[in-house]
N, CA, C and O atoms as CSV, one atom per row, in Angstrom:
chain,resi,resn,atom,element,x,y,z
A,1,MET,N,N,77.754,92.167,97.607
A,1,MET,CA,C,78.245,92.768,96.384
A,1,MET,C,C,77.357,93.962,96.037
A,1,MET,O,O,76.135,93.898,96.173
A,2,ILE,N,N,77.964,95.017,95.600
A,2,ILE,CA,C,77.201,96.207,95.230
A,2,ILE,C,C,76.282,95.871,94.058
A,2,ILE,O,O,76.685,95.230,93.088
A,3,ASP,N,N,75.051,96.319,94.180
A,3,ASP,CA,C,74.072,96.133,93.108
A,3,ASP,C,C,73.908,97.483,92.416
A,3,ASP,O,O,73.243,98.381,92.932
A,4,ILE,N,N,74.514,97.610,91.257
A,4,ILE,CA,C,74.476,98.882,90.529
A,4,ILE,C,C,73.044,99.314,90.237
A,4,ILE,O,O,72.758,100.508,90.153
A,5,ASN,N,N,72.149,98.350,90.083
A,5,ASN,CA,C,70.747,98.675,89.803
A,5,ASN,C,C,70.062,99.374,90.965
A,5,ASN,O,O,69.010,99.986,90.777
A,6,LYS,N,N,70.630,99.299,92.156
A,6,LYS,CA,C,70.029,99.927,93.325
A,6,LYS,C,C,70.591,101.324,93.589
A,6,LYS,O,O,70.155,102.006,94.517
A,7,LEU,N,N,71.559,101.749,92.776
A,7,LEU,CA,C,72.076,103.104,92.903
A,7,LEU,C,C,71.064,104.083,92.314
A,7,LEU,O,O,70.370,103.771,91.346
A,8,THR,N,N,70.992,105.250,92.902
A,8,THR,CA,C,70.134,106.276,92.320
A,8,THR,C,C,70.806,106.820,91.058
A,8,THR,O,O,72.006,106.636,90.855
A,9,VAL,N,N,70.035,107.477,90.230
A,9,VAL,CA,C,70.592,108.098,89.030
A,9,VAL,C,C,71.640,109.137,89.433
A,9,VAL,O,O,72.669,109.277,88.773
A,10,GLY,N,N,71.374,109.853,90.503
A,10,GLY,CA,C,72.339,110.837,90.993
A,10,GLY,C,C,73.643,110.191,91.433
A,10,GLY,O,O,74.721,110.728,91.181
A,11,GLU,N,N,73.548,109.034,92.094
A,11,GLU,CA,C,74.754,108.331,92.518
A,11,GLU,C,C,75.538,107.822,91.317
A,11,GLU,O,O,76.768,107.887,91.303
A,12,ILE,N,N,74.841,107.322,90.319
A,12,ILE,CA,C,75.510,106.865,89.098
A,12,ILE,C,C,76.209,108.045,88.422
A,12,ILE,O,O,77.352,107.927,87.978
A,13,ALA,N,N,75.525,109.166,88.349
A,13,ALA,CA,C,76.120,110.364,87.748
A,13,ALA,C,C,77.358,110.798,88.529
A,13,ALA,O,O,78.347,111.225,87.934
A,14,LYS,N,N,77.311,110.692,89.855
A,14,LYS,CA,C,78.454,111.086,90.687
A,14,LYS,C,C,79.630,110.137,90.449
A,14,LYS,O,O,80.772,110.585,90.346
A,15,VAL,N,N,79.364,108.836,90.361
A,15,VAL,CA,C,80.422,107.866,90.069
A,15,VAL,C,C,81.052,108.183,88.723
A,15,VAL,O,O,82.275,108.172,88.590
A,16,GLU,N,N,80.226,108.464,87.728
A,16,GLU,CA,C,80.746,108.768,86.393
A,16,GLU,C,C,81.529,110.082,86.382
A,16,GLU,O,O,82.546,110.199,85.699
A,17,GLU,N,N,81.054,111.057,87.132
A,17,GLU,CA,C,81.755,112.347,87.220
A,17,GLU,C,C,83.114,112.176,87.897
A,17,GLU,O,O,84.127,112.670,87.402
A,18,LEU,N,N,83.130,111.482,89.017
A,18,LEU,CA,C,84.375,111.335,89.778
A,18,LEU,C,C,85.389,110.437,89.090
A,18,LEU,O,O,86.594,110.673,89.176
A,19,SER,N,N,84.901,109.404,88.403
A,19,SER,CA,C,85.816,108.452,87.769
A,19,SER,C,C,86.135,108.810,86.319
A,19,SER,O,O,87.078,108.282,85.729
A,20,ASN,N,N,85.336,109.716,85.755
A,20,ASN,CA,C,85.480,110.101,84.348
A,20,ASN,C,C,85.316,108.892,83.422
A,20,ASN,O,O,85.935,108.813,82.361
A,21,GLN,N,N,84.460,107.948,83.855
A,21,GLN,CA,C,84.154,106.752,83.070
A,21,GLN,C,C,82.689,106.393,83.284
A,21,GLN,O,O,82.066,106.818,84.257
A,22,GLY,N,N,82.156,105.613,82.371
A,22,GLY,CA,C,80.818,105.090,82.549
A,22,GLY,C,C,80.776,104.110,83.712
A,22,GLY,O,O,81.799,103.520,84.060
A,23,ILE,N,N,79.626,103.933,84.304
A,23,ILE,CA,C,79.459,103.054,85.463
A,23,ILE,C,C,79.851,101.615,85.138
A,23,ILE,O,O,80.304,100.887,86.021
A,24,THR,N,N,79.685,101.200,83.899
A,24,THR,CA,C,80.004,99.821,83.529
A,24,THR,C,C,81.505,99.558,83.468
A,24,THR,O,O,81.917,98.418,83.253
A,25,ALA,N,N,82.323,100.580,83.651
A,25,ALA,CA,C,83.777,100.395,83.633
A,25,ALA,C,C,84.224,99.415,84.714
A,25,ALA,O,O,85.267,98.776,84.578
A,26,ILE,N,N,83.446,99.292,85.782
A,26,ILE,CA,C,83.832,98.404,86.879
A,26,ILE,C,C,83.873,96.940,86.437
A,26,ILE,O,O,84.616,96.144,87.010
A,27,VAL,N,N,83.091,96.584,85.435
A,27,VAL,CA,C,83.091,95.194,84.964
A,27,VAL,C,C,83.868,95.011,83.665
A,27,VAL,O,O,83.980,93.892,83.164
A,28,ASP,N,N,84.400,96.086,83.123
A,28,ASP,CA,C,85.193,96.021,81.897
A,28,ASP,C,C,86.650,95.764,82.266
A,28,ASP,O,O,87.307,96.622,82.855
A,29,ASP,N,N,87.149,94.584,81.920
A,29,ASP,CA,C,88.508,94.203,82.300
A,29,ASP,C,C,89.570,95.171,81.774
A,29,ASP,O,O,90.638,95.295,82.373
A,30,ALA,N,N,89.295,95.849,80.677
A,30,ALA,CA,C,90.293,96.735,80.074
A,30,ALA,C,C,90.294,98.139,80.677
A,30,ALA,O,O,91.229,98.907,80.448
A,31,SER,N,N,89.262,98.483,81.443
A,31,SER,CA,C,89.148,99.830,82.009
A,31,SER,C,C,89.948,99.966,83.298
A,31,SER,O,O,90.038,99.020,84.080
A,32,PRO,N,N,90.527,101.139,83.519
A,32,PRO,CA,C,91.187,101.400,84.804
A,32,PRO,C,C,90.151,101.319,85.930
A,32,PRO,O,O,88.996,101.698,85.740
A,33,LYS,N,N,90.559,100.830,87.085
A,33,LYS,CA,C,89.610,100.588,88.167
A,33,LYS,C,C,89.736,101.539,89.356
A,33,LYS,O,O,88.763,101.713,90.090
A,34,GLY,N,N,90.869,102.146,89.569
A,34,GLY,CA,C,91.103,102.922,90.783
A,34,GLY,C,C,90.045,103.967,91.067
A,34,GLY,O,O,89.410,103.935,92.122
A,35,LEU,N,N,89.844,104.896,90.140
A,35,LEU,CA,C,88.872,105.966,90.378
A,35,LEU,C,C,87.440,105.444,90.402
A,35,LEU,O,O,86.605,105.962,91.143
A,36,THR,N,N,87.153,104.434,89.607
A,36,THR,CA,C,85.802,103.880,89.603
A,36,THR,C,C,85.498,103.209,90.936
A,36,THR,O,O,84.411,103.382,91.487
A,37,MET,N,N,86.461,102.440,91.460
A,37,MET,CA,C,86.264,101.800,92.760
A,37,MET,C,C,86.124,102.851,93.855
A,37,MET,O,O,85.260,102.728,94.723
A,38,ALA,N,N,86.954,103.872,93.823
A,38,ALA,CA,C,86.880,104.934,94.828
A,38,ALA,C,C,85.536,105.645,94.748
A,38,ALA,O,O,84.926,105.936,95.777
A,39,ALA,N,N,85.072,105.924,93.543
A,39,ALA,CA,C,83.803,106.618,93.367
A,39,ALA,C,C,82.629,105.771,93.855
A,39,ALA,O,O,81.719,106.286,94.504
A,40,LEU,N,N,82.649,104.474,93.545
A,40,LEU,CA,C,81.593,103.585,94.030
A,40,LEU,C,C,81.626,103.477,95.551
A,40,LEU,O,O,80.583,103.529,96.203
A,41,ALA,N,N,82.818,103.326,96.112
A,41,ALA,CA,C,82.943,103.266,97.569
A,41,ALA,C,C,82.450,104.566,98.189
A,41,ALA,O,O,81.807,104.552,99.238
A,42,PHE,N,N,82.746,105.677,97.550
A,42,PHE,CA,C,82.308,106.981,98.039
A,42,PHE,C,C,80.786,107.051,98.142
A,42,PHE,O,O,80.260,107.450,99.180
A,43,VAL,N,N,80.075,106.672,97.088
A,43,VAL,CA,C,78.607,106.781,97.144
A,43,VAL,C,C,78.012,105.771,98.118
A,43,VAL,O,O,77.008,106.062,98.768
A,44,VAL,N,N,78.618,104.583,98.229
A,44,VAL,CA,C,78.116,103.592,99.183
A,44,VAL,C,C,78.320,104.088,100.609
A,44,VAL,O,O,77.401,104.028,101.425
A,45,LYS,N,N,79.510,104.573,100.911
A,45,LYS,CA,C,79.799,105.045,102.269
A,45,LYS,C,C,79.015,106.315,102.614
A,45,LYS,O,O,78.652,106.521,103.772
A,46,ARG,N,N,78.754,107.160,101.623
A,46,ARG,CA,C,77.964,108.375,101.877
A,46,ARG,C,C,76.548,108.035,102.312
A,46,ARG,O,O,75.927,108.801,103.050
A,47,ARG,N,N,76.029,106.898,101.866
A,47,ARG,CA,C,74.704,106.462,102.312
A,47,ARG,C,C,74.713,106.184,103.817
A,47,ARG,O,O,73.746,106.474,104.521
A,48,GLU,N,N,75.827,105.616,104.296
A,48,GLU,CA,C,75.965,105.275,105.710
A,48,GLU,C,C,76.365,106.472,106.555
A,48,GLU,O,O,75.921,106.615,107.694
A,49,ASN,N,N,77.206,107.328,105.992
A,49,ASN,CA,C,77.806,108.423,106.745
A,49,ASN,C,C,77.927,109.638,105.838
A,49,ASN,O,O,78.813,109.699,104.985
A,50,GLY,N,N,77.043,110.592,106.022
A,50,GLY,CA,C,77.029,111.794,105.196
A,50,GLY,C,C,78.290,112.628,105.299
A,50,GLY,O,O,78.500,113.535,104.494
A,51,GLU,N,N,79.135,112.334,106.279
A,51,GLU,CA,C,80.389,113.075,106.462
A,51,GLU,C,C,81.557,112.439,105.699
A,51,GLU,O,O,82.652,113.000,105.667
A,52,PHE,N,N,81.327,111.268,105.083
A,52,PHE,CA,C,82.394,110.592,104.341
A,52,PHE,C,C,82.760,111.455,103.142
A,52,PHE,O,O,81.888,111.878,102.383
A,53,LYS,N,N,84.044,111.712,102.975
A,53,LYS,CA,C,84.536,112.619,101.926
A,53,LYS,C,C,85.213,111.847,100.785
A,53,LYS,O,O,85.619,110.696,100.940
A,54,TRP,N,N,85.317,112.518,99.648
A,54,TRP,CA,C,85.981,111.953,98.482
A,54,TRP,C,C,87.408,111.546,98.821
A,54,TRP,O,O,87.863,110.477,98.416
A,55,ASN,N,N,88.112,112.388,99.558
A,55,ASN,CA,C,89.487,112.056,99.938
A,55,ASN,C,C,89.547,110.821,100.830
A,55,ASN,O,O,90.532,110.084,100.801
A,56,ASP,N,N,88.499,110.587,101.625
A,56,ASP,CA,C,88.423,109.363,102.431
A,56,ASP,C,C,88.358,108.143,101.504
A,56,ASP,O,O,89.001,107.125,101.760
A,57,ALA,N,N,87.588,108.255,100.446
A,57,ALA,CA,C,87.474,107.152,99.484
A,57,ALA,C,C,88.802,106.919,98.780
A,57,ALA,O,O,89.197,105.773,98.566
A,58,LEU,N,N,89.488,107.983,98.422
A,58,LEU,CA,C,90.788,107.851,97.753
A,58,LEU,C,C,91.841,107.244,98.680
A,58,LEU,O,O,92.813,106.657,98.205
A,59,ALA,N,N,91.662,107.376,99.986
A,59,ALA,CA,C,92.621,106.850,100.951
A,59,ALA,C,C,92.386,105.379,101.289
A,59,ALA,O,O,93.194,104.772,101.991
A,60,LEU,N,N,91.289,104.801,100.798
A,60,LEU,CA,C,91.005,103.393,101.066
A,60,LEU,C,C,92.046,102.501,100.403
A,60,LEU,O,O,92.526,102.794,99.308
A,61,THR,N,N,92.387,101.417,101.077
A,61,THR,CA,C,93.235,100.425,100.431
A,61,THR,C,C,92.362,99.628,99.468
A,61,THR,O,O,91.134,99.685,99.529
A,62,PHE,N,N,93.013,98.888,98.582
A,62,PHE,CA,C,92.284,98.036,97.642
A,62,PHE,C,C,91.408,97.055,98.412
A,62,PHE,O,O,90.257,96.815,98.046
A,63,GLU,N,N,91.963,96.492,99.481
A,63,GLU,CA,C,91.227,95.531,100.308
A,63,GLU,C,C,90.009,96.180,100.965
A,63,GLU,O,O,88.935,95.580,101.009
A,64,GLU,N,N,90.170,97.391,101.469
A,64,GLU,CA,C,89.054,98.102,102.100
A,64,GLU,C,C,87.961,98.419,101.079
A,64,GLU,O,O,86.775,98.254,101.369
A,65,ALA,N,N,88.354,98.870,99.891
A,65,ALA,CA,C,87.372,99.175,98.851
A,65,ALA,C,C,86.629,97.915,98.435
A,65,ALA,O,O,85.412,97.945,98.253
A,66,ASN,N,N,87.348,96.805,98.283
A,66,ASN,CA,C,86.701,95.537,97.938
A,66,ASN,C,C,85.705,95.115,99.001
A,66,ASN,O,O,84.627,94.614,98.680
A,67,ALA,N,N,86.058,95.316,100.273
A,67,ALA,CA,C,85.154,94.948,101.365
A,67,ALA,C,C,83.878,95.784,101.320
A,67,ALA,O,O,82.787,95.263,101.548
A,68,ILE,N,N,84.007,97.060,101.032
A,68,ILE,CA,C,82.840,97.945,100.946
A,68,ILE,C,C,81.954,97.547,99.778
A,68,ILE,O,O,80.730,97.509,99.903
A,69,LEU,N,N,82.579,97.250,98.637
A,69,LEU,CA,C,81.835,96.974,97.410
A,69,LEU,C,C,81.466,95.507,97.238
A,69,LEU,O,O,80.577,95.179,96.452
A,70,GLY,N,N,82.133,94.634,97.957
A,70,GLY,CA,C,81.863,93.205,97.814
A,70,GLY,C,C,82.360,92.644,96.499
A,70,GLY,O,O,81.857,91.624,96.029
A,71,LEU,N,N,83.343,93.297,95.898
A,71,LEU,CA,C,83.883,92.818,94.627
A,71,LEU,C,C,84.755,91.598,94.867
A,71,LEU,O,O,85.465,91.512,95.869
A,72,GLY,N,N,84.694,90.666,93.945
A,72,GLY,CA,C,85.488,89.465,94.055
A,72,GLY,C,C,84.862,88.411,94.941
A,72,GLY,O,O,85.406,87.316,95.087
A,73,GLN,N,N,83.729,88.729,95.531
A,73,GLN,CA,C,83.041,87.739,96.358
A,73,GLN,C,C,82.144,86.908,95.464
A,73,GLN,O,O,81.449,87.426,94.591
A,74,ASP,N,N,82.177,85.622,95.702
A,74,ASP,CA,C,81.310,84.743,94.934
A,74,ASP,C,C,79.885,84.896,95.419
A,74,ASP,O,O,79.623,84.974,96.619
A,75,GLU,N,N,78.976,84.936,94.471
A,75,GLU,CA,C,77.574,84.970,94.846
A,75,GLU,C,C,77.162,83.572,95.253
A,75,GLU,O,O,77.662,82.597,94.691
A,76,PRO,N,N,76.254,83.447,96.225
A,76,PRO,CA,C,75.842,82.119,96.648
A,76,PRO,C,C,75.252,81.333,95.492
A,76,PRO,O,O,74.527,81.868,94.654
A,77,GLU,N,N,75.581,80.053,95.469
A,77,GLU,CA,C,75.036,79.203,94.411
A,77,GLU,C,C,73.556,78.992,94.646
A,77,GLU,O,O,73.112,78.768,95.772
A,78,VAL,N,N,72.803,79.065,93.567
A,78,VAL,CA,C,71.365,78.846,93.635
A,78,VAL,C,C,71.049,77.659,92.757
A,78,VAL,O,O,71.370,77.650,91.569
A,79,SER,N,N,70.422,76.660,93.341
A,79,SER,CA,C,70.072,75.460,92.595
A,79,SER,C,C,68.816,75.721,91.773
A,79,SER,O,O,67.894,76.398,92.227
A,80,ALA,N,N,68.789,75.184,90.575
A,80,ALA,CA,C,67.601,75.298,89.753
A,80,ALA,C,C,66.469,74.453,90.323
A,80,ALA,O,O,65.292,74.732,90.095
A,81,ASP,N,N,66.843,73.419,91.068
A,81,ASP,CA,C,65.858,72.525,91.691
A,81,ASP,C,C,65.836,72.809,93.186
A,81,ASP,O,O,66.812,72.507,93.874
A,82,PRO,N,N,64.744,73.384,93.716
A,82,PRO,CA,C,64.714,73.725,95.136
A,82,PRO,C,C,64.857,72.526,96.061
A,82,PRO,O,O,65.166,72.699,97.241
A,83,LEU,N,N,64.643,71.326,95.561
A,83,LEU,CA,C,64.772,70.137,96.386
A,83,LEU,C,C,66.182,69.549,96.330
A,83,LEU,O,O,66.495,68.604,97.055
A,84,ASP,N,N,67.030,70.110,95.468
A,84,ASP,CA,C,68.400,69.654,95.328
A,84,ASP,C,C,69.217,70.199,96.487
A,84,ASP,O,O,69.403,71.412,96.587
A,85,GLU,N,N,69.706,69.338,97.360
A,85,GLU,CA,C,70.418,69.787,98.537
A,85,GLU,C,C,71.867,69.337,98.523
A,85,GLU,O,O,72.408,69.031,99.586
A,86,ASP,N,N,72.510,69.284,97.388
A,86,ASP,CA,C,73.910,68.862,97.312
A,86,ASP,C,C,74.795,69.850,97.947
A,86,ASP,O,O,76.011,69.660,97.977
């Protein structure tokens, strides 16, 4: 899952510029998601491939964007008791 805290300030600014929304829009159920998801996928993929373009991000399917961002994936359960092995 994408960790917004690990984005640079420049990447956050780029997401906000491209999506025309604050970065927290991704977790706001009432906010539109398309441009925010594309913008987040864009900055993540640009880290891997400097040739990845904005139009490439816009061409991603919802499933592809989710795979890049790890959205909708459950985080592993962490037991409060390290000896609890249920």
